[in-house]
C-alpha positions, 0 to 999 in steps of 0.5 A: 501288927498281929490281928485276931483274924491272923490267929489260928482258927481254934482261937475263939473270936467274933468272926463277923467280917462284914462288921469286924474286918480283922475279927473281934474279941468274943466274950465268954458265956455259959455256952461259948468260950471267950477269946483268951487274954494272950500275948498274941492278941494284946502284946502288939497293943501294949508294945505300941502304947509303950512305944508311944510313951517312949517316942514322946518322952512320957515316963510311966508313973506306975500309978493307975490313970484316972481323973485323980492322977493322970492320962498318960496316953492322952498326954503322949498323943498331945506331944506326938509329931505328925510326919505328914505336916510337922516336918519339912517336905521337898517340893520337886518340879518336873516339867510343869508338875510339882511333886511331894514324896508322900501319899495325898489321895486320902488327905482331907480337903484343905490339908496343909504342909510345909516344904522347900521348893527346888525351882522358881515358880513361873506365873506364866506356867499352868502347874499341877501338884501330885504325890506318890499316888494318883490325885493331882491338883491345879496350882496357884501362887503369888510366887516363890523362888528355889530354896524358899520354904513354902506352905502348901494347901491341898484344896480340891478347887486348886492347890494354893502355895504360899511362900513363907521364906521371902516377902511375897511379890506384890502386885504393885511396887514403888519405883520412885528413884528412877529406872529399875534394873532389867533383872533383879532376883533379890527382894530389894529394889535397885535402880541404875543411872549413868553407870551407878546403882541406887537403892531406896535406902538411899544409897549409891555406888558408882559401878562404872567408875569401879569397873573403869579402874579395874579395866584400865579404860576410862571410856568404858560404858556400863550398858546394863546391870542385872542382879542375879545370884547375889551379884550385880552382873554388868554388861559393858562396852569398850568403845576404844577397842569396839568390844563388850565385856562382863564384870560382876560385883558382889552385893556385899561389896560393890567396891570390887569388880571382877572380870567374868570370863566367856568361854565357848564363844568370843565377842568380837573386838574391832567390830560392833554388831551392837548385841543386847542382853537378857537373862532368866537369872541363870542363862544370859542371852546375848543377841547377834550370837554374842556380837558375831553376826549381824542377825539380831534374832540369833541369841547365844545363851551363856550359863552364869557361874558367879563362883567361877566368874564365868559365862559359858555358851550352853545354848543357841537360839534362833528367833523369828527373823522379825525380832527387834532387839531392845533394852525393854525386854524380859525373859519369863520362863521359856519366853522372851517378852519385848515391848517396843512403841506399844507393841507387846510381843512374845518369842518362844526361846525353844521354837523361836516363834513370835506371838503378838500380844497386842498393841498398847499405844497409850502405854509408854514405859518399861518392863523389868523382872523383880523378885520373881515377877514381871512388872511394867513401869511408867513412872513411880509405880510399877504394876505386876504383869502376867504376860 
């Protein structure tokens, strides 16, 4: 945009830069010439006004604006979209920093905008949020998942992020039908009981029988069920041949079971080191290095692809040799949390280090992951835990 300051010096103007950084129009007097009405001065202003009308679909009436006609620039401003918060942004996670592709330093306190999240929120991580400039804010949230539409409030006291795609994770959920699945990334509560999967609807599907029919082995036992990426992933033991297999069933059709192929490592047949499984929703960790060793603390990390129906070895982790495998454990971020006989412990899945989180002898219950959060249950009510 042209400014009066940028015009040739011979053009009369008020050049008091302390007051007018880009100079101002000077009125004509008997002793001083005035700033001329020329295209160089007024052209950009008119063109921007016309562009505003075109952008908002306001057609000039060719009548003078006034109280008895209309105010078409005001009408256009009321219709003008705001590119900062009237469009959906993308909130990207790098390490522990959420970033958005816009400048935020000059935005007012408690400014808000909508965005789509690229990753799951982990309530055990201390996040910050920043833009293209220098300011950053600490982040608090009740939780959201990758792909969720979220509302971001840039509060100077700490940014707040509210998920608006899915129902927010509650501090307490009711688990009246029994034992919740060890991992469930859906918003619907599921339970497992003797190879069957149940919901509050109520509904029940006998997955173990379906898998037995597919495998052709009536002795097969479903040890664990996990809901991730729209499927029920079942960890099964075949006592007739002493081996373990994974089957998946789509939540949209629980009558069809498909074998999940494992690559990069082979679960032994004919011997049994009793491996246990844990998952973060993407990687399935199998203790005893997928049953190939007697060491419980050796974990094989298998990346799950429900489309290809595969589990592929992607990482191997060695935890502290004091690790005790249990079905009462959850993966939270980069940690494996276990709860055995009141002893709450955390194992770093990167370093393997063990952290003692205390002993709760009066707590007899189970841990599970539901809808992006960790819960503890000892009956019909589960309480959200931040471990």
